[in-house]
ZALUMDREN-244976 format. One line per 5 residues: their letters; for each residue x, y, z of C-alpha. Coordinates in pm, whole numbers, plus 50000, padded with zeros to 5 digits. Layout:
% ZALUMDREN-244976
A> X Y Z | ...
This chain:
% ZALUMDREN-244976
MILKK> 13027 09579 16407 | 13353 09570 16541 | 13403 09945 16550 | 13068 10002 16670 | 13169 09770 17001
LKSNS> 13485 09928 17014 | 13367 10325 17027 | 13146 10258 17285 | 13188 10349 17648 | 13252 10014 17787
SVSLF> 13521 09936 17959 | 13576 09615 17787 | 13777 09864 17562 | 13972 09928 17843 | 14075 09577 17909
LVPLV> 14171 09556 17504 | 14428 09787 17537 | 14724 09587 17730 | 14567 09266 17483 | 14579 09462 17164
TMALW> 14963 09641 17256 | 15095 09301 17346 | 14961 09145 16977 | 15097 09429 16786 | 15430 09378 16980
VKSLL> 15466 09012 16970 | 15752 08987 16696 | 15957 09261 16953 | 15856 09039 17242 | 15969 08696 17071
HPFAY> 16291 08860 16921 | 16360 09165 17175 | 16610 09430 17068 | 16716 09719 17201 | 16665 10060 17065
NYFPG> 16987 10216 16807 | 17043 10524 16992 | 17231 10792 16858 | 17513 10978 17063 | 17366 11127 17370
EDQNI> 17026 11028 17321 | 17047 10757 17556 | 17210 11028 17834 | 16925 11257 17856 | 16937 11358 18245
LYDFI> 16617 11165 18357 | 16652 10890 18127 | 17037 10803 18163 | 16940 10615 18528 | 16635 10427 18374
YHLVN> 16892 10311 18055 | 17158 10171 18287 | 16901 09958 18492 | 16782 09811 18159 | 17073 09796 17923
DKALV> 17158 09486 17808 | 16848 09316 17914 | 16632 09366 17569 | 16313 09176 17682 | 16303 09404 18009
QVISG> 16335 09688 17725 | 16045 09581 17513 | 15821 09509 17825 | 15893 09861 17951 | 15811 10025 17640
IVMVV> 15473 09820 17639 | 15418 09946 17994 | 15443 10313 17903 | 15242 10290 17598 | 14956 10145 17758
LLAYS> 14990 10379 18009 | 15008 10670 17766 | 14645 10508 17625 | 14498 10524 17938 | 14615 10871 18002
IQLVN> 14479 10983 17654 | 14133 10826 17754 | 14159 11007 18111 | 14196 11359 17911 | 13902 11314 17703
DRYMF> 13702 11166 17975 | 13761 11485 18207 | 13705 11749 17938 | 13477 11536 17687 | 13585 11707 17329
IRIKS> 13475 11419 17212 | 13101 11450 17298 | 12986 11132 17271 | 13149 10915 17588 | 13367 10641 17379
KLPAL> 13671 10449 17502 | 13784 10461 17153 | 14068 10695 17220 | 14280 10477 17412 | 14269 10161 17206
LFVVI> 14317 10393 16899 | 14640 10526 17025 | 14794 10158 17084 | 14663 10073 16726 | 14879 10377 16561
VGGFV> 15180 10334 16786 | 15176 09971 16690 | 15255 10093 16321 | 15587 10230 16431 | 15777 09911 16469
PMHTL> 16154 10070 16523 | 15979 10207 16832 | 15857 09881 16982 | 16132 09885 17268 | 16175 10131 17569
HPVYF> 16297 10511 17445 | 16280 10843 17619 | 16014 10992 17406 | 15731 10779 17578 | 15864 10932 17934
GALFT> 15863 11289 17768 | 15508 11237 17576 | 15330 11051 17932 | 15462 11438 18097 | 15365 11634 17774
LIAIY> 15003 11444 17840 | 14981 11530 18180 | 15087 11922 18047 | 14790 11894 17838 | 14533 11780 18130
RLFGI> 14680 12059 18335 | 14644 12320 18034 | 14281 12222 17971 | 14200 12305 18327 | 14268 12675 18268
FDTKK> 13961 12729 18012 | 13799 13042 18089 | 14029 13134 18423 | 14181 13457 18496 | 14495 13449 18653
AYSST> 14584 13110 18609 | 14922 13130 18751 | 14977 12818 18926 | 14873 12595 18618 | 15052 12739 18379
FDVGF> 15393 12724 18593 | 15269 12349 18655 | 15233 12318 18274 | 15587 12453 18233 | 15720 12267 18466
LLGIG> 15557 11913 18369 | 15693 12001 18026 | 16052 12068 18149 | 16081 11741 18310 | 15974 11560 18011
ALFYL> 16244 11756 17832 | 16496 11583 18088 | 16384 11264 17956 | 16345 11370 17581 | 16482 11678 17523
DVAVL> 16284 11761 17181 | 15961 11800 17408 | 16101 12169 17407 | 15984 12223 17050 | 15617 12201 17218
IPAFI> 15671 12516 17414 | 15499 12753 17108 | 15225 12513 17101 | 15157 12526 17466 | 15203 12930 17451
VGIAL> 14949 12943 17198 | 14728 12726 17436 | 14750 12926 17710 | 14625 13233 17491 | 14339 13079 17363
LGREV> 14175 12943 17677 | 14265 13151 17953 | 14063 13454 18000 | 14245 13799 18005 | 14570 13646 17969
GWREF> 14890 13867 18019 | 15213 13861 18030 | 15267 13689 18368 | 15085 13363 18217 | 15375 13314 17981
TTLLL> 15638 13390 18210 | 15520 13175 18475 | 15507 12882 18201 | 15874 12955 18092 | 15995 12988 18440
GFFLP> 15849 12641 18509 | 16011 12495 18215 | 16328 12628 18293 | 16307 12529 18683 | 16372 12165 18637
FVFSA> 16691 12221 18421 | 16816 12450 18705 | 16799 12170 18925 | 16966 11953 18693 | 17243 12177 18654
AYAVL> 17276 12228 19030 | 17298 11851 19083 | 17547 11857 18820 | 17762 12097 18960 | 17756 11918 19311
TDSWL> 17830 11599 19163 | 18124 11727 18946 | 17924 11582 18643 | 17850 11885 18453 | 18079 11820 18172
EVINM> 17911 11489 18093 | 17576 11669 18088 | 17699 11961 17858 | 17837 11710 17618 | 17494 11495 17616
MKEST> 17282 11843 17583 | 17552 11907 17255 | 17542 11583 17125 | 17153 11565 17158 | 17136 11924 16994
VTPVN> 17340 11894 16735 | 17376 11516 16608 | 17177 11447 16283 | 16953 11154 16273 | 16855 10971 15966
HFKSN> 16623 10670 16104 | 16327 10806 15893 | 16480 10887 15553 | 16588 10503 15491 | 16279 10362 15640
TPLQV> 16078 10277 15376 | 15766 10095 15553 | 15750 10378 15802 | 15738 10652 15546 | 15445 10485 15348
YLVAL> 15270 10438 15696 | 15299 10810 15784 | 15153 10884 15465 | 14832 10663 15559 | 14818 10851 15851
ILFTI> 14809 11198 15722 | 14548 11110 15473 | 14339 10980 15796 | 14442 11286 15972 | 14328 11485 15661
AGSIG> 13987 11294 15653 | 13951 11356 16008 | 14011 11738 15959 | 13748 11765 15683 | 13520 11572 15936
MFGQY> 13595 11834 16205 | 13537 12167 16019 | 13184 12022 15942 | 13116 11974 16329 | 13306 12303 16406
DTKKI> 12968 12498 16458 | 12794 12236 16613 | 13057 12221 16900 | 13091 12384 17212 | 13320 12676 17262
SSRKY> 13542 12493 17485 | 13566 12155 17274 | 13674 12382 16936 | 13963 12542 17178 | 14084 12232 17259
FTVFF> 14050 12068 16942 | 14251 12402 16847 | 14498 12327 17096 | 14545 11998 16965 | 14617 12109 16610
WIFIF> 14895 12350 16723 | 15067 12059 16924 | 15031 11835 16594 | 15177 12134 16411 | 15486 12212 16624
SLAGF> 15550 11830 16678 | 15540 11751 16285 | 15788 12045 16196 | 16014 11952 16448 | 15997 11636 16297
ALNPV> 16036 11751 15979 | 16219 12050 15993 | 16489 11956 16301 | 16770 11738 16155 | 16835 11604 16559
TSQEM> 16462 11441 16545 | 16359 11114 16381 | 16075 10877 16404 | 16009 10879 16784 | 15868 11217 16753
LVITA> 15586 11072 16592 | 15522 10893 16915 | 15413 11265 17033 | 15272 11358 16691 | 15035 11046 16746
IPVTY> 14839 11233 17067 | 14644 11465 16878 | 14603 11281 16558 | 14471 10999 16786 | 14207 11237 16918
LIANY> 14135 11366 16583 | 14064 11048 16402 | 13876 10926 16689 | 13638 11206 16694 | 13617 11136 16329
FVFMK> 13536 10754 16395 | 13280 10833 16651 | 13074 11087 16429 | 13102 10892 16128 | 12769 10857 16000
SRFWS> 12826 10585 15737 | 12860 10273 15947 | 12983 10089 15641 | 13276 10379 15571 | 13366 10383 15947
ELLFI> 13373 10002 15953 | 13598 09969 15627 | 13812 10263 15727 | 13884 10130 16098 | 13934 09785 15938
LLVLI> 14175 09939 15649 | 14373 10116 15948 | 14431 09782 16155 | 14524 09607 15830 | 14760 09887 15778
VVSMQ> 14924 09855 16083 | 14956 09463 16087 | 15129 09464 15759 | 15386 09703 15920 | 15458 09445 16147
FSFDL> 15601 09207 15873 | 15704 09491 15622 | 16038 09541 15726 | 16124 09198 15665 | 16065 09295 15321
F> 16292 09602 15291
């Protein structure tokens, strides 16, 4: 009965999003903390100003993190409502996202990845708009520009560029080299602006040092984090189940929906590859990985025929997330 009500199209589910987020972040609200940044991570070009505003204000950082997660959840819902790749109207994606991110307990504070994820979502929204469109040069430029801005907050957004190149090839009509060129031009333009600003303000040495530290400093937050490793395994199992369910529905879905989910698949692959293979990325990348995972698992729950199993699996997911709130006290 819980899932049946939550996956409806009622706006009540949207009102639950901030409440559920605060409930899952309550320990961080009671005992606020700042993220343990590696060198250069808190100095990303656009994040540096925000960091200095909230530095030494742990509670403000936690509240800001909650606001960003809620904003991301509503953006996730907006993308689905606009393009309807989950063909049944449902408000479940927004709520499911805050539940999934709620399990990333070390991320229950402000981090630049939340800003990077937001601009990635806006880029996805713009990308999906080119479906079956010829010569979508302005749209592909916008997609690249949005990803570039996101990378100025969180540099590892750059690992998603190949996924968006594949997305343009899949969604566009009669795609040629110009679409890919405008994407790359759009992506690098924010960096050009930033470089010009750094030269004018004589801060280019600091920017170069930050870029160097952000690209060569190995991070090992995840390797020593047993609870997060267990949670990731659980999410992978849910993702596999969702993928199997998707394959079963593939022939019945509209062409646009198939292509949208294929794009999400590539975003998932490249974000996970960045997390697993890039030594300078760690648990924060999972916030971006959670975007395609949310849509896949939401689709699985919405179309699952057995009410008993859907309710049971959803409750199991919630219980796992709740247990994550206490697991770090045991390890």
